[in-house]
N, CA and C atoms as an extended XYZ file, in Angstrom:
234
Properties=species:S:1:pos:R:3:atomname:S:1:resname:S:1:resid:I:1 pbc="F F F"
N       -50.226      159.758       -7.459 N   MET     1
C       -50.560      161.004       -6.465 CA  MET     1
C       -48.959      161.212       -6.208 C   MET     1
N       -48.702      162.409       -6.028 N   SER     2
C       -47.112      162.555       -4.625 CA  SER     2
C       -47.478      162.592       -3.580 C   SER     2
N       -46.240      161.930       -2.894 N   LYS     3
C       -46.178      161.935       -1.080 CA  LYS     3
C       -46.457      163.375       -0.646 C   LYS     3
N       -45.990      163.731       -1.307 N   VAL     4
C       -46.857      165.254       -0.735 CA  VAL     4
C       -48.261      166.020       -0.646 C   VAL     4
N       -48.642      165.083       -1.148 N   GLN     5
C       -50.342      165.524       -1.731 CA  GLN     5
C       -50.636      164.679       -0.227 C   GLN     5
N       -49.734      163.593       -0.501 N   GLU     6
C       -51.265      162.470        0.916 CA  GLU     6
C       -50.768      162.623        1.948 C   GLU     6
N       -49.940      163.298        2.155 N   ILE     7
C       -49.671      164.055        3.406 CA  ILE     7
C       -50.322      164.885        4.038 C   ILE     7
N       -50.334      165.493        2.800 N   GLU     8
C       -51.291      167.068        3.053 CA  GLU     8
C       -52.841      166.481        3.304 C   GLU     8
N       -53.438      165.764        2.448 N   ALA     9
C       -54.796      165.247        1.977 CA  ALA     9
C       -54.795      164.800        4.222 C   ALA     9
N       -54.158      163.523        4.277 N   ALA    10
C       -54.104      163.315        5.317 CA  ALA    10
C       -54.291      163.972        6.592 C   ALA    10
N       -53.495      165.500        6.564 N   LEU    11
C       -53.714      166.318        7.201 CA  LEU    11
C       -54.787      166.862        8.299 C   LEU    11
N       -55.113      166.866        6.068 N   ARG    12
C       -56.657      168.136        5.741 CA  ARG    12
C       -57.814      167.391        6.577 C   ARG    12
N       -57.833      165.944        6.988 N   GLN    13
C       -58.889      164.453        7.962 CA  GLN    13
C       -58.778      164.883        9.014 C   GLN    13
N       -57.489      165.545        9.563 N   LEU    14
C       -56.781      165.639       11.822 CA  LEU    14
C       -58.157      166.245       12.088 C   LEU    14
N       -58.309      166.504       12.947 N   PRO    15
C       -59.396      167.775       13.715 CA  PRO    15
C       -58.176      168.463       13.752 C   PRO    15
N       -58.333      169.713       14.024 N   ALA    16
C       -58.041      171.206       14.015 CA  ALA    16
C       -57.244      171.256       15.145 C   ALA    16
N       -56.948      170.731       16.890 N   HIS    17
C       -55.720      170.761       17.627 CA  HIS    17
C       -55.028      169.815       16.945 C   HIS    17
N       -55.273      169.005       16.507 N   GLU    18
C       -53.933      168.150       16.090 CA  GLU    18
C       -53.372      168.514       14.580 C   GLU    18
N       -53.562      169.357       14.004 N   GLN    19
C       -52.475      169.442       13.118 CA  GLN    19
C       -52.346      170.402       13.712 C   GLN    19
N       -52.188      171.203       14.525 N   TRP    20
C       -51.378      172.591       15.200 CA  TRP    20
C       -50.530      171.878       15.952 C   TRP    20
N       -50.583      170.226       16.418 N   GLU    21
C       -49.784      169.546       16.921 CA  GLU    21
C       -48.940      169.387       15.967 C   GLU    21
N       -49.477      168.933       15.037 N   VAL    22
C       -48.319      168.929       14.005 CA  VAL    22
C       -47.618      169.505       13.332 C   VAL    22
N       -48.075      170.864       12.902 N   ALA    23
C       -47.533      171.777       13.187 CA  ALA    23
C       -46.820      172.635       13.681 C   ALA    23
N       -46.547      172.266       15.233 N   ARG    24
C       -45.980      173.163       16.375 CA  ARG    24
C       -44.625      171.955       16.079 C   ARG    24
N       -44.804      170.483       16.412 N   TRP    25
C       -43.716      169.539       16.272 CA  TRP    25
C       -42.397      169.510       14.690 C   TRP    25
N       -43.681      169.816       13.497 N   LEU    26
C       -42.419      170.369       12.703 CA  LEU    26
C       -42.096      171.074       12.531 C   LEU    26
N       -42.346      172.915       13.296 N   LEU    27
C       -42.114      174.051       13.247 CA  LEU    27
C       -40.405      173.672       14.472 C   LEU    27
N       -40.533      173.126       15.228 N   ASP    28
C       -39.553      172.610       16.250 CA  ASP    28
C       -38.697      171.943       15.628 C   ASP    28
N       -38.461      170.946       14.721 N   GLU    29
C       -37.840      170.327       13.934 CA  GLU    29
C       -36.655      170.941       13.031 C   GLU    29
N       -37.365      171.570       12.377 N   LEU    30
C       -37.979      172.679       12.001 CA  LEU    30
C       -35.894      173.582       12.212 C   LEU    30
N       -36.702      173.852       13.443 N   GLU    31
C       -35.517      175.099       13.869 CA  GLU    31
C       -34.241      174.472       14.477 C   GLU    31
N       -34.612      173.288       15.175 N   GLU    32
C       -33.463      172.235       15.447 CA  GLU    32
C       -32.486      172.452       14.663 C   GLU    32
N       -32.687      171.462       13.476 N   GLU    33
C       -32.162      171.088       12.527 CA  GLU    33
C       -31.211      172.439       12.002 C   GLU    33
N       -32.120      173.408       11.516 N   THR    34
C       -31.684      174.823       11.155 CA  THR    34
C       -30.145      175.523       12.347 C   THR    34
N       -30.882      174.813       13.122 N   ASP    35
C       -29.871      175.446       14.617 CA  ASP    35
C       -28.354      174.817       14.409 C   ASP    35
N       -28.706      173.238       14.753 N   SER    36
C       -27.493      172.312       14.357 CA  SER    36
C       -26.670      172.930       13.342 C   SER    36
N       -27.579      172.738       12.018 N   ALA    37
C       -26.418      173.045       10.922 CA  ALA    37
C       -25.392      174.415       11.109 C   ALA    37
N       -26.250      175.216       11.652 N   ALA    38
C       -25.702      176.814       11.679 CA  ALA    38
C       -24.422      176.740       13.200 C   ALA    38
N       -24.692      175.607       13.808 N   LYS    39
C       -23.310      175.123       14.591 CA  LYS    39
C       -22.567      174.732       14.287 C   LYS    39
N       -22.466      173.668       13.681 N   GLY    40
C       -21.688      172.898       12.870 CA  GLY    40
C       -21.214      173.827       11.528 C   GLY    40
N       -21.260      174.365       11.769 N   GLN    41
C       -20.436      175.325       10.289 CA  GLN    41
C       -19.317      175.720       10.788 C   GLN    41
N       -19.677      176.594       12.156 N   ASN    42
C       -18.646      178.230       12.682 CA  ASN    42
C       -18.886      177.364       14.110 C   ASN    42
N       -19.212      176.671       15.374 N   GLY    43
C       -18.843      175.770       16.147 CA  GLY    43
C       -20.018      176.737       16.659 C   GLY    43
N       -20.959      177.841       16.677 N   GLY    44
C       -21.727      178.709       16.466 CA  GLY    44
C       -20.912      180.008       16.859 C   GLY    44
N       -20.300      179.938       16.574 N   ARG    45
C       -19.359      180.954       16.905 CA  ARG    45
C       -19.610      182.191       15.601 C   ARG    45
N       -19.107      183.478       16.128 N   ALA    46
C       -19.138      184.717       14.953 CA  ALA    46
C       -18.167      184.415       14.210 C   ALA    46
N       -18.176      185.243       12.889 N   PRO    47
C       -17.181      184.058       11.696 CA  PRO    47
C       -16.186      184.841       11.454 C   PRO    47
N       -15.015      184.112       12.050 N   ALA    48
C       -13.747      184.939       11.866 CA  ALA    48
C       -13.783      186.621       10.384 C   ALA    48
N       -13.570      187.512       10.969 N   LEU    49
C       -13.111      188.610        9.856 CA  LEU    49
C       -11.322      188.447        9.245 C   LEU    49
N       -11.516      188.553        8.353 N   PRO    50
C       -10.115      189.132        7.741 CA  PRO    50
C        -9.031      190.846        7.989 C   PRO    50
N        -8.606      190.079        7.950 N   ASP    51
C        -7.137      191.093        9.521 CA  ASP    51
C        -6.544      191.807        8.067 C   ASP    51
N        -7.332      193.416        7.303 N   TYR    52
C        -7.794      193.920        6.449 CA  TYR    52
C        -5.944      194.838        6.289 C   TYR    52
N        -5.709      194.906        7.675 N   ALA    53
C        -3.872      195.832        8.233 CA  ALA    53
C        -2.820      195.451        7.949 C   ALA    53
N        -3.481      193.781        8.486 N   ALA    54
C        -2.227      192.606        8.099 CA  ALA    54
C        -1.831      192.468        6.459 C   ALA    54
N        -2.811      192.765        5.777 N   ARG    55
C        -2.697      192.535        4.456 CA  ARG    55
C        -2.654      193.338        3.148 C   ARG    55
N        -2.496      194.808        4.258 N   ARG    56
C        -2.195      196.184        3.383 CA  ARG    56
C        -0.473      196.108        4.139 C   ARG    56
N         0.067      194.857        4.829 N   ARG    57
C         1.102      195.685        5.694 CA  ARG    57
C         1.329      194.430        4.516 C   ARG    57
N         1.361      193.348        3.727 N   ARG    58
C         1.853      191.853        3.520 CA  ARG    58
C         2.392      192.380        2.372 C   ARG    58
N         0.532      193.316        1.771 N   ILE    59
C         0.959      194.263        1.001 CA  ILE    59
C         2.032      195.221        0.303 C   ILE    59
N         1.419      195.898        0.844 N   PHE    60
C         2.867      197.515        0.844 CA  PHE    60
C         3.670      197.994        1.727 C   PHE    60
N         3.986      196.722        2.839 N   GLY    61
C         5.504      196.951        3.714 CA  GLY    61
C         4.559      197.906        4.575 C   GLY    61
N         5.999      198.684        4.988 N   ASP    62
C         5.164      200.160        5.836 CA  ASP    62
C         5.442      201.017        5.493 C   ASP    62
N         4.984      201.391        3.685 N   LYS    63
C         4.328      203.046        3.146 CA  LYS    63
C         3.314      203.287        3.860 C   LYS    63
N         3.315      204.291        3.834 N   VAL    64
C         1.928      205.600        4.678 CA  VAL    64
C         1.070      205.490        3.709 C   VAL    64
N         0.125      205.078        3.629 N   LEU    65
C        -0.703      205.501        2.206 CA  LEU    65
C        -1.747      206.787        2.699 C   LEU    65
N        -2.101      207.430        1.284 N   PRO    66
C        -2.379      208.889        2.169 CA  PRO    66
C        -4.136      208.351        2.464 C   PRO    66
N        -5.248      208.990        2.531 N   ASN    67
C        -6.699      209.046        3.198 CA  ASN    67
C        -7.195      209.679        1.457 C   ASN    67
N        -7.667      209.079        0.680 N   MET    68
C        -7.934      208.952       -0.569 CA  MET    68
C        -9.364      209.769       -0.366 C   MET    68
N       -10.346      209.415        1.095 N   VAL    69
C       -11.441      210.112        0.967 CA  VAL    69
C       -10.689      211.388        1.551 C   VAL    69
N       -10.131      211.450        2.639 N   LEU    70
C        -9.788      213.067        2.920 CA  LEU    70
C        -9.046      214.292        1.732 C   LEU    70
N        -8.586      213.524        0.679 N   LEU    71
C        -7.529      214.069        0.063 CA  LEU    71
C        -9.381      214.694       -1.243 C   LEU    71
N       -10.094      213.886       -1.612 N   ALA    72
C       -11.156      214.158       -2.464 CA  ALA    72
C       -11.892      215.419       -0.958 C   ALA    72
N       -12.600      214.965       -0.536 N   ARG    73
C       -12.966      215.684        0.335 CA  ARG    73
C       -11.842      217.412        0.359 C   ARG    73
N       -10.745      217.342        0.452 N   SER    74
C       -10.915      218.970       -0.054 CA  SER    74
C       -10.095      220.098       -1.066 C   SER    74
N       -10.313      218.905       -1.915 N   GLU    75
C       -10.404      219.257       -3.353 CA  GLU    75
C       -11.632      219.940       -3.549 C   GLU    75
N       -12.762      219.619       -2.430 N   GLU    76
C       -14.278      220.335       -3.013 CA  GLU    76
C       -14.004      221.862       -3.139 C   GLU    76
N       -14.726      222.439       -4.404 N   PRO    77
C       -15.036      224.135       -3.414 CA  PRO    77
C       -15.599      223.881       -2.564 C   PRO    77
N       -16.479      223.714       -1.906 N   TRP    78
C       -17.193      223.946       -0.883 CA  TRP    78
C       -16.570      224.154        0.830 C   TRP    78
């Protein structure tokens, strides 16, 4: 018999209000764990987005690139 099944069987033998206490405790522990894991990855801040303008300047220099969407729309017959 697995340990999880043994724990489930023991929990089913408890009165309903004690089952709810265990469930609340477990949910609180899981929330704390996920909160601390999320804060540990990036310090609780939003992730830094890449600087696309700097990347474009690094690749193409000071060239002015055409807006391909506007060009495609101007060619539509509507």
